[in-house]
N, C-alpha and C positions, 0 to 999 in steps of 0.2 A: 406124760400122763400120770406122774406120781401124785399130782394134786387130787386125783380121784381115788379116795381111800375107802369109802364106804358105799355099800349097795343102796341106791335110791329106792329100792323096792322093800328090802327087809332090814337094812341097816348093818348087815354083816360086813366085816372087812373084805375088801376085794383082793383078788390075787391076779397076777399077770400070767396069763395062759395063752398058748398059741391057738388061735381060731382061724382055720383056713391057712392063709399065707401070712397072717399078721399076729403079733402079740397084742392082746387086748385085756382090759380089766374085766374079770369074770368073778361072779359071786359063787363060792363053793357051796353056799347054803341053799340058794334057790335056783341057781343056774342062770341068773340074769347076766347078759353080756352088755357092757357099756360101749356103745359106738360113739366115738368122738367125731362129730360131724362139723363141716365148715360152717361159718356164720354167714348168712345171706345179707347183703346190703343192696340198696337200689338208689338210683339217682338219675339225673337228667342232663342232657346237653341242650340248653335252650338257646335258640338262635333267633335274632330279630334284625332285619335290615343289614345282614352281613356281620353282625356282632354276636359274640357269645357271652353268656352270663357266668360270672365267677363270683365266689365269696372268699373273703379272707377269714381264715379260721381264728377264733378267739380263745380256743381251749386246746389243750393237748389231746391227741398227738399233733405235732406240727403246727402249733399255735403261731400265728403271724404269716403263715404260708397261704397261697391261693389254691382253691379247689373248685371242682364242680359241685353243685348242690347234690348232696347224697348223704345217706346214713343207713343204719341198720334197720331191718324190717322188724315190726312188732309181730307177735305170735298170731294176732287175729286179723292180719291184713295181707293182701296180695302184694306181689312185687310192684304192680302198677299203682296201687293205692299208696304204697310206701314212697315211691318216687315222687308222686304228686304232693304228698304230705310233707316230705323233707324239703322239697323246693319251696313250698309256701312258708314253712317254718323258718327257713334260712334266708329267704329273699323277700317275703311279703307278696310274691306274685302267685296268681293262680295259673296253672298251665294245663294244656291238653297234650296227651302223648300222641306222637305221629308214627313212630316205628321203634322197634327194638334195634338198637345200634350194635351192641356186642355184649358178651358175658366174659368178665375178666376174673382170673384167680389172683389172690393176693395173700400176703402174710403180714399181720399187724405187729405192733411193738411188743406184744406179749407172745409172739410166735404162734398165734392162733391163725389157722388158715381160714380164708373167707372167699366169698364170691360176690363180685359187684355186677349187678344187672343194670345196664345203662340204656336209657331211652332218649330218642330225639323228641323234643317238645317245642311248643310255641305258647306264647302268653295269651290268655283269654280274660284276664282281669287282675285285680289287686293293685298294689302300689309298691314300687321298689323301695325296700328298706331292709337293713340287716336285722336278723332276729335269731333266736335260739342260740347256737354256738358260733354265730358269725359276727365278726367285728365290722365288716364292710361287705357290700354287695354292689357290683357295677358291671357295665357292659364293656367288652373289649373288641376292637377291630382286630383283624389278623396281625397287623403290624404293631399293635399295642400290647400283645400278650406278654405277661411276665416271663422272664427267662425260665428255662426248665428247672433250674435249681431252686426256683421260688414256688414251684408247683408241689403241693403237699405229698401226693401219692403217685406211685409209678403207673397205676391204672389210669389216673387222670391225665398224666403226661402222654401216655399212649393214645388216649382218645383225642386229646388236643392236637397231637401230631397228625392223626387221621383227618381231623377237621381242617387243619391248615393245608393238608394235601389236597383236599377237595376244593378249597378256595383257590388253588392254583389252576384249576381246570378252566379252559377257555371254550366258550360256546360260539360257534361260527358256522357259516355256510360252507358245505363241502366243496372241494375242488377235485379235478380229475386225479390228482396225486393221491387222494384218499381212497380211491376205488379199490385197489388191491387189499388194503387193510380191512375195508368194509366187507369185501367178498370173503375174507378169511373168517371174520366174526360170524357172518351168516352161515357159513359151512360148519364151523366148529360148534356153534351153539344151536344149529338147526332152526334158524329164524326164517320168516317168510322171505321168499326169493323176490328181489326187486331188480328191475332193469336199471342198474345204477348209472350206467352211461347216459341213459335218457333222463334220469333224475337230475344229473348235473347240468345237462344242456337244455332241457325243456324249460321255457320261461315260466310256465304255470306250475312247476314243481320246484320245491325248495327242500334240499336235503341238508339237515343240520347235524353237526357232529360235536361231541364233547371231547376236547383235545387236551390231554394231560401231558404237556411238555413234549409234544410230538407223537404221542400214542393215542389212538382213538379208543376211548373207553365207553362210548355210548353214542347213540344216534336216534334221530327221528326224522319224519318227513311231513310236509304239509302241501296239500294240493289245492290250487285255486281254480274256481269255476266261473270265470267271467262270462257274461256280465251279471251273474247272479249275486255278486258280492258275498259269496259263501266260500268257505275254505274247510277242508277236511284234514284233521290231524291224524296221521297214520301211526303205525306201530312205534312204540317207544321201547328201546332196548338199552340196558346198562350191563356191563360186565358183572357177573355174579359176585366177584370179590370186591366190587366197588359200590354195591347197592347199600341202601339204608342211610347214605350220607347226603342225600338231597340232589344227586346228579340228575335223576329222572325229573324232579320238580323243576330244575333249572332248564332242562331241555324243553319242557312244556312252556315255561315262561318265555324262553327265547322264541319258540314257535309263535306264541301269541303276539310277541313284539313284532315279528315279521308280518304276521297277519294284519296287525294294526297299521303298520307302515304301508301295506298294500291296500288299505282302505276296506278290508273285509268287515262286514257287519255281524257275521255269524261264523263261528268255528264249531264243527261237530267232530265227534269221534265215536268209535264203537268199541265195546269191551265186554268180555264175558261176565255174566252176572255174578259168578263166583270168584272173580279175580280180586284179590285184596288191594290191587293198585287203584281200584275205584276211589279209595280214600284220598289218594294223591291228587286225582283230578278234581274231586269235590273241594279240596283245600285250595286249589288254584282258581276256584270260582265257577267250575262247570256245574251244570244241573242236569238231572235225568229228564230227558224230554221224549223218550220213546222206548219201546221194548219189542223184540221179535225173537222167534225161534228158528233154528235151522240145524240140519244134521252136522256133526263134527267128524270129518274124515270117514264118512260112510258108517259112523257109529250112531249112538243115541242122539236125539235132538237136544240142543243146548239153548239156553236162554241168553240173549245178548241185550245189552242196554245201549241206547243212543244217548250220548252226553252232549250238551250244548253250552257254548260260551258266547255271551254277548256283552258288549261294553255298555256302561251306564250312560254314556253320552255318544255323540256322533264321532265316527272316525275322523282324524285330521284330514284336511284337504291337501296337505303337502307331505 
């Protein structure tokens, strides 16, 4: 903190004094205390068809290394605005933010502490081209990612490790051997009670699990109602420490695939009107098709939405 020598308020030389439990620059003339705050940055992890978007840096620090689209926030913009702006400036693509992925602390080359606010995003327009301080911008499949020693920053390496971890998850129909683990999840996280044994055996019920190398990290279910050719997507659950990385979206996608294979023409689900997960369903192609209210656990009445998914063409015959 030696570089902070003069008071920004009155210009008097600053002195190092103990304020609370820290030594800080203090102006003995006007009493101003200079707090050295971390620098905020924002960026995106943009995914498309199983590929992630990276840029090769053209300027220091870490010129020539790969990174996620990210940069420092301007004083007049929000973190969300900064993430969208930086992505467009560095890649030429316009993106919409899907969810907050994580907040990372870092220390840059000048030993200034900072905070990276990283969002998951998807492309809504633009044309892929390197710009701003990027020499190259391209999509990478999981098996194509540059080695970690070619990733510019530790925060970006950590985020890409989490992304790769999510790519290893397998989405499959549950079997009897999954029932004990599912019961544990339901009990531990106070989820709706299901007759899981019936779900596994009943032909008109399909229980789907997200399997991360032998560990169930999420599940959903879909119920078919022949001969109406309608199916209902039930509760979607993902472990709290695995959320925001797209597992819920993949569970929904897998359920829709099963419904398509079973020749359903309509898939419905219900969700509380205040649940932010509505955005996940809308992104998957669901539309709001109804609304109703009912008491919640003997408490005040709550508003629920019915969401519907239909295919643009006829379901396949086989």
